[in-house]
N, C-alpha and C positions, 0 to 999 in steps of 0.2 A: 213390929221393927226386925230388918234385916239383921243378921250378926255376922261382919267381914272378918274371916280368921287371915293373917298375911303369913303368906308360905315362902320360904324361900327353896325353889323345886330347881336348885342347880346351883354351882359355885364353880366359878372360875380363877383362878390362879396365875394372871400373866407376869412375864417380869418386867420389873422397870420400876418398881419402888414408889418414890415419892409422884413420877411422873404416871404412874397408874393408881394415885391417890392412897399409897400405902404410908404408915407412918417414919417409914426409913429409906434412907435412899438408894440403899441395899436391898435384895431380897426381890419376894411377889408381893404383888397387889392381893385384895379381894372384890372380886363383882360376882353380885348373886343374880339369881335369876327371881326377880319378884312379883311372885302370883298373889292372887283376891280368891279365896274360896267364901263365897257368899249364901249364907244360910236365910232360906225365905218362907214363907208360910203356907205359899200355893204352887211355887215352881221348883221345888227341891231345890238340889244346891247349883249353884251358878259356878262355872270355875273361869275367873279371868288371867287368862295367860298360861301355859300350861310346861315352861320350862325344859328340861330333858326329858326323853320319857325312858320307861324300863329297857325298850329296845335298844337305847343309844349305850346304856351302861352294860348290857349283856353282852353289847357288841361295838367299842369305840371304834373299829372301824367304818361303821356307817358313817363318823364325822371324819369329811377329808383332813388327808395328814396336816395341810397348814394349817387349817384351823386347833387342830390339837394342839399344835407345837406354838403357836401362836397364844392362844387362850387360855392353855392348860387346865380345861373342865375336869373337876377331880372324879365325876360321873359315877356317887354315892345313890344306888337304889332307894334306898332309904329316905332320898330326900324328893324323888319325884313324887309329882304330882298324886299318881295311885296311891304310893305306899301313904303318902300324908292323910289321903283322906282317909282311909283303911284305921290309920292311928288312932284320928280324931274318932272312931267308931262308927263311921258310915261304911255305907256298900258303894264299890264303884260306880254300880249303877246309878244311884242319887245322884251323880253328876248329869243331869239332864240337859243342859246349855254351856256350851263353852263361850267364849268370848275373845279373839284375838285383837291386838292394838295393829298387830301383821305378821307377817307368814315368815320369818327372819328363823332356823333353825332351833335358835337358843329360846322363842317365845312359842313356837309349834312342833316341839317334839313329841311333845306326851300327847297329842292325837290321836297316835294309833290306841293308848292305851282308853279312848273313851267311845271306841268308834259308833257308839249308838246316839251318842250327843249331838244335838245341832251346833254349829259352829258359825256364831255369828262374825262375819266380815265386811269390811268395804268394799265393794264390786270392785276398784280400782287393784285392791290388793289380790283378789283372789287371781283375775284375769289375769294380774302379773304373774302370780307363782306360778299358776297352769301352766301359762305359755309363753315361758319368758320372751322376749325379742330381742335380746342384745346378749353380750356377752357377761357384763356386770349380772343380770337378772339371773342370769344362768349360773353365775358363781355364789349367786346368796339361797336360790330355791333350792332346794334339793327335795328331790320328788319324792324318797323314800320315806319322810313326810305326809304325805299324802294317797302313798298309794294304796291304802285300805279304800281311798273312796268315801271321803267326810259326805254328811249330811250340811251342804252348805246352806246359810241363810246369807245371801249376800244383798246388800245396802247401797243407795243411789247415792251421788253427792247433793243430797238435797234433803230439805228436813226441818223442822220446827226452828229456835233460837232457845238459849238457853243461858244465862248469866251472859248476855251480850255477842253469845260466841253462833255464828250462822252455821244451818246445816247440821241440826242436830236430829238424831233418828234414835224413838224409843224402839229397843229391840221385839223383834214380832212375837206373839203367844207368849210371851214375859209379864205378869201381871204385875211384878215389881218394877220399879223405876231404874232403870241399866241403860245406857244409852250411847251410842257413838259420836264421839266429836272429830272430824276429820280435821285432823292436823298435820298434811302434808308434807313431804321434803325431805325426812328420812326413808320411805319410800313412797311409790304413786298412792300407795291409799292407806297410808300409816293413818292411825287413829287415836284418838285417847277414851277411856272407856270410864264412864260417871257412874257411878252404883249409891243409891241414897241409903241412908243409915240413920231414920228417925230423922231430926231437923237438921242432919249435915249429910254431907256429901265426899264420898272420897272418890278423887278423881287419878287414874292411874295413867300417865303419861307414856306409857312404853319404850322406844327411844327416841322420843320429841328433846330428850336432853340426859346428860347421861351423869350428871354429879351435881347436888342439891346446891355447890354456890352458882351455878350457872343461874339458876333463880333467885341469887341476890345480888349479882351484875360484877362477883370477883370472878367468876368465870372455872372452868374446869380444870385440872391438872391438865400439862400440855399432852403427855400422849392419848388421853380420853379427848381433847378438843380434834388432835390429830386424825382419832379414827371417826369421831363424826363427821368430819370435813370426809374424808376418805370415803364413806360409803352413804353419804345422802345424794340423791335424787337432784335436789333443787335446794341450793342455799337458802335463798331468800325465805323460801318457803319454812323452811326450818327455822331459820331466827325468827319469823314472825310468830309460829307456833310458841316457841319459847315467852317472847313478848306476850302470847295472850295465857300462858302458863304462868306469868308472873302476875297478871291483873286477878286471877284466879284465885292465886294463893293468898295473896293479900286481903280477900275476904275472909270473915272469924268463922263461915259455916262452912269452908269448905278445906278438906287436906289434900295437898297434891304430892303423887309418890312416882317415881321414876321406876324403869324395869331393873336397874344393874348397880344401884348406891346401897354399899351394904348398911351407914349407918343410918337411912332410911328406913331400910327394911326392920332392924332392931327396934328403934322409936316406935316404928307401928305394932310391929310385933307388944311391944312390951306394953302399951298405951291399951291395945285392946285385949289384952288378956285380965280375965277374969277376977 
């Protein structure tokens, strides 16, 4: 049975108070980069998402000024996946596979810290990141995330079904049940990642939603809703992905988390603690 560690591999503190989910009207909010570190019996460690990397922390200039001003990332080296793997008593080389929901910089910033690992991603996403076709794609995909030449494992938009969702693909070369679930809308190849933990599943939804209230029907804080709309590629597809995640979360054997909700991260990390 796999053990899943819930890690915060980056913290962002945007101005906006309650508009970005904070408890107060004034001041900064807190957004996280929620990653999963999966201990498997036969495949070593599988890292789902990477957050920011050590190079970002050592040289914040790798991040565009507009992003630094808007998101106010903390860039603490101890929060990086590399350092947290070490803190848990593992060697970085134990991470043999990295799975990304998509290749935005706060999800793929740590890829250069694991250059030996196979990076699993939807083909549409890899292609969009490596050869951006328009100004919006060029703005979101930063080539310094991929300059080390990742060992890509790319997946077509087709596969088996899982819990009534189409086009699910179990990852190549892994014995443990880890699968990509295409949930397009935020980006062209955005996918959720499902990981089996005994009789239960953890589904990392990436940026398919930004706040836990979206799955309850209440909606995200207004600034997060604005950002989701600004950053989406296909609004109809993104909303369909949210509906699919609502159905998944209603199941008693599925836990759903997104990338940036700090409350979800804190709850999941507490529940997973020994």
